[in-house]
C-alpha positions in Angstrom: -28.8 69.7 68.3 -30.3 70.4 64.8 -26.8 70.9 63.5 -25.8 67.5 64.9 -28.7 65.9 63.3 -28.0 67.5 60.0 -24.4 66.4 60.2 -25.4 62.9 61.1 -27.8 62.7 58.3 -25.3 63.9 55.7 -22.7 61.4 56.8 -25.3 58.6 56.8 -26.4 59.6 53.4 -22.9 59.6 52.0 -22.2 56.2 53.6 -25.4 54.8 52.2 -24.5 56.2 48.8 -21.1 54.5 48.8 -22.7 51.2 49.9 -25.2 51.5 47.1 -22.5 52.2 44.5 -20.6 49.1 45.6 -23.7 47.0 45.5 -24.4 48.2 41.9 -20.8 47.5 40.9 -21.1 44.0 42.3 -24.3 43.4 40.5 -22.8 44.6 37.2 -19.8 42.3 37.7 -22.1 39.4 38.6 -24.1 40.1 35.5 -21.0 40.2 33.3 -19.7 36.9 34.6 -23.0 35.2 33.9 -23.1 36.4 30.3 -22.6 33.7 27.5 -23.4 32.6 23.9 -26.9 32.9 22.6 -28.4 30.0 20.7 -27.8 31.8 17.4 -24.2 32.5 18.3 -23.6 28.9 19.2 -25.1 27.6 16.0 -23.0 30.0 13.9 -19.8 28.9 15.8 -20.6 25.2 15.3 -21.3 25.9 11.6 -17.9 27.6 11.2 -16.1 24.9 13.0 -17.8 22.2 10.8 -16.9 24.1 7.6 -13.3 24.3 8.7 -13.2 20.6 9.5 -14.7 19.8 6.1 -12.0 21.8 4.4 -9.1 20.5 6.5 -9.9 16.7 6.6 -9.6 16.2 2.8 -6.3 18.0 2.8 -5.0 15.9 5.6 -6.1 12.7 3.9 -4.5 13.8 0.7 -1.2 14.6 2.4 -1.2 11.2 4.1 -1.9 9.4 0.8 0.9 11.4 -0.8 3.3 10.2 1.9 2.2 6.6 1.6 2.6 6.8 -2.2 6.1 8.1 -1.8 6.9 5.3 0.6 5.5 2.7 -1.8 7.7 4.2 -4.6 10.7 4.1 -2.4 10.1 0.4 -1.7 9.8 -0.4 -5.4 13.1 1.6 -5.9 14.8 -0.6 -3.3 13.6 -3.7 -5.2 15.0 -2.2 -8.4 18.4 -1.7 -6.8 18.4 -5.3 -5.7 17.5 -6.5 -9.2 20.4 -4.6 -10.7 22.8 -5.9 -8.1 21.5 -9.5 -8.8 21.9 -8.9 -12.6 25.5 -7.5 -12.0 26.4 -10.7 -10.1 24.5 -13.3 -12.1 24.4 -11.8 -15.5 20.6 -12.1 -15.7 17.4 -11.4 -13.9 15.9 -14.0 -11.5 13.3 -16.4 -12.9 9.7 -15.5 -12.2 9.7 -18.7 -10.2 11.8 -21.8 -9.6 10.5 -25.3 -9.0 12.0 -27.6 -6.4 12.9 -31.2 -7.5 9.4 -32.7 -7.1 7.9 -29.7 -9.0 5.2 -29.3 -6.3 6.5 -26.0 -4.9 7.2 -22.7 -6.8 9.7 -20.3 -5.2 9.3 -16.7 -6.3 11.7 -14.3 -7.9 12.0 -12.2 -4.7 13.7 -15.0 -2.8 17.1 -14.7 -4.5 16.9 -10.9 -4.0 16.7 -11.1 -0.2 20.5 -10.8 0.4 20.4 -7.5 -1.6 17.5 -6.2 0.5 19.2 -6.7 3.9 17.4 -10.0 4.5 20.3 -12.4 4.4 19.4 -14.1 7.6 15.9 -14.8 6.3 17.4 -16.0 3.0 19.6 -18.5 4.9 16.7 -20.3 6.4 14.9 -20.9 3.1 15.6 -24.3 1.5 14.5 -24.2 -2.1 15.4 -27.8 -2.5 12.5 -28.8 -0.2 8.8 -28.5 -0.4 7.6 -25.0 0.6 5.4 -26.5 3.3 8.3 -28.5 4.8 8.8 -27.7 8.5 12.3 -26.3 7.7 10.5 -23.5 5.7 7.8 -22.8 8.3 9.4 -19.7 9.7 9.8 -18.2 6.3 6.1 -18.9 5.5 5.2 -16.7 8.4 7.7 -13.9 7.8 5.9 -10.8 6.7 8.2 -8.1 5.4 7.1 -4.5 5.6 9.2 -3.5 2.6 7.0 -5.7 0.4 3.7 -4.2 1.5 2.3 -1.1 0.1 1.3 1.2 3.0 -1.9 2.3 1.1 -3.3 -1.2 0.8 -5.5 -2.8 3.3 -3.7 -6.1 3.7 -3.1 -8.8 6.3 0.5 -9.9 7.0 -0.3 -13.5 5.8 -3.0 -15.3 3.9 -4.3 -18.8 3.4 -3.6 -20.5 0.0 -6.4 -22.8 -1.0 -6.4 -25.7 -3.4 -7.7 -25.0 -6.9 -10.5 -27.3 -7.9 -10.6 -28.9 -11.4 -14.0 -27.2 -11.9 -12.6 -23.8 -10.8 -12.8 -22.1 -7.5 -11.2 -22.8 -4.1 -11.0 -26.1 -2.3 -9.3 -27.1 0.9 -6.7 -24.9 2.6 -3.1 -25.8 1.8 -0.8 -23.5 3.7 -0.3 -20.0 5.1 2.0 -17.6 3.2 3.3 -14.0 3.7 1.6 -11.3 1.8 3.3 -9.0 -0.7 2.0 -6.2 -2.9 4.7 -6.3 -5.5 4.7 -8.9 -8.3 6.9 -9.4 -11.4 5.8 -8.5 -14.9 5.2 -11.8 -16.7 4.1 -9.9 -19.8 0.7 -9.8 -21.6 -0.3 -13.4 -21.0 -1.5 -15.0 -17.8 1.1 -17.0 -15.9 -1.6 -19.4 -14.5 -3.2 -20.2 -17.8 -2.5 -23.9 -18.0 0.4 -26.2 -17.1 3.1 -25.9 -18.3 2.4 -22.1 -18.3 2.5 -20.1 -21.5 5.8 -18.5 -22.3 5.7 -15.0 -20.9 6.8 -12.0 -23.0 7.7 -9.9 -19.9 10.9 -9.6 -17.8 10.3 -12.0 -14.9 9.1 -15.2 -16.4 9.5 -19.0 -16.0 11.9 -21.2 -17.9 13.9 -18.5 -19.6 16.9 -16.4 -18.4 16.2 -12.7 -19.2 19.1 -10.2 -19.5 18.8 -6.5 -19.7 20.0 -6.7 -23.3 16.8 -8.6 -24.1 14.7 -5.6 -23.3 14.6 -4.3 -26.9 12.6 -1.1 -26.1 15.3 0.0 -23.6 15.3 -0.3 -19.9 13.6 3.0 -19.3 10.6 1.9 -21.5 10.0 -1.5 -20.0 8.2 -2.2 -16.7 9.5 -5.1 -14.7 7.6 -5.0 -11.3 4.2 -3.6 -10.4 1.7 -3.4 -7.6 -1.3 -5.5 -6.8 -3.9 -5.1 -4.0 -4.7 -7.9 -1.7 -8.4 -7.6 -2.7 -7.5 -8.4 -6.3 -5.8 -11.6 -5.3 -3.4 -12.1 -2.3 0.2 -12.3 -3.6 3.4 -13.4 -1.9 7.2 -12.8 -2.2 8.0 -16.4 -1.0 6.4 -19.0 -3.3 3.3 -21.1 -3.6 2.2 -24.7 -3.9 1.6 -25.7 -7.5 -1.8 -27.0 -6.6 -2.9 -23.7 -5.2 -5.6 -21.5 -6.7 -4.1 -19.0 -9.2 -0.6 -20.3 -8.1 1.7 -18.6 -10.6 -0.3 -15.3 -10.5 0.6 -15.0 -6.8 4.1 -14.2 -7.9 3.8 -12.5 -11.2 1.3 -10.2 -13.0 0.0 -9.5 -16.5 -0.5 -6.1 -18.2 -3.5 -6.8 -20.5 -6.1 -4.0 -20.1 -5.2 -1.2 -17.6 -4.1 -0.8 -14.0 -7.0 -0.8 -11.4 -9.3 -2.4 -13.9 -12.5 -3.4 -12.0 -13.6 -6.2 -14.2 -10.2 -7.6 -15.3 -8.6 -10.9 -14.5 -7.0 -11.3 -11.0 -3.5 -11.4 -12.6 -3.7 -7.7 -13.5 -1.9 -4.9 -11.6 -3.8 -2.7 -9.2 -3.3 -0.3 -6.3 -5.3 1.8 -3.8 -3.5 4.9 -5.0 -6.1 7.1 -6.7 -5.9 7.2 -10.5 -3.3 4.5 -11.2 -0.6 2.1 -10.1 3.2 2.5 -9.4 5.6 0.4 -11.5 9.4 -0.2 -11.5 11.1 0.2 -14.9 14.1 -1.7 -16.1 16.5 1.2 -15.5 15.5 1.4 -11.9 13.2 4.4 -11.9 9.7 4.2 -10.4 6.8 5.9 -12.1 3.0 6.1 -11.9 0.9 4.6 -14.7 -2.6 6.1 -15.1 -5.6 3.8 -15.0 -6.8 5.6 -18.2 -3.7 4.6 -20.2 -4.3 3.3 -23.7 -4.4 -0.5 -23.5 -2.1 -1.0 -26.5 0.6 1.3 -25.0 0.2 -0.4 -21.6 0.7 -3.9 -23.1 3.8 -2.7 -25.1 5.4 -1.4 -21.9 5.2 -4.9 -20.4 6.9 -6.7 -23.4 10.6 -7.4 -23.9 10.3 -7.1 -27.7 10.0 -3.8 -29.6 6.9 -5.1 -31.4 
């Protein structure tokens, strides 16, 4: 009997020992599954993540702007090819603008380039013998072309042209026009400074046929097209009503002070690219002109003459 009791107690003890061991293991496992970050660890982790984001976001933004700037330059390059094709066929560059018979509407220099920019169907519906606001031209007035819009600019597809008051400023709305960020280089004078306008000393001007041979500094040293932001003054590729505010400057621009000048006239060139503005040169290459360029050098780049 004692031996049986002893045996029973030993077995019971070993069984209880195993059960206790399993309970302790389960408790340890349970404790491990419930472990987590302390407040300090969480704050350190959030700090590291925030620092990484602050380092990555500027790089991402810079990469995106670089891509937009390359796209903008490519669009200017396509305009340059179209200008050369037009010059090869016509023997000259297009006029900065062309009046219709009543001289109330100005059609811009980009209109005759449309067939060379894969826009022949749009070109075929524009009647430059009629007023711009004629119903026959209504579709063209609402035709926004992505190739004429800088991807870096914050612009609407169209804008409202307002009447220019004799005392200055805007009057009643006249018409809706498609937006463009690229305007021709009228030179170093303002195209909207009086009527008739002053004779431009640039490459895309009114009332004079300009040939590449007229660019005395050489094609690679003369700018012919540049950028302008919508915030400076909304511009267009199509044309404007002569009574519109800053009418001729909606189609051409002037190089008088520097690109991106904050206090300059609305006819100046500008962009949202940091540090300067992209331009198309006469030989077809596209380059970036710094906003810190010397004003004398800048003006000379816009002139046809070597002086």
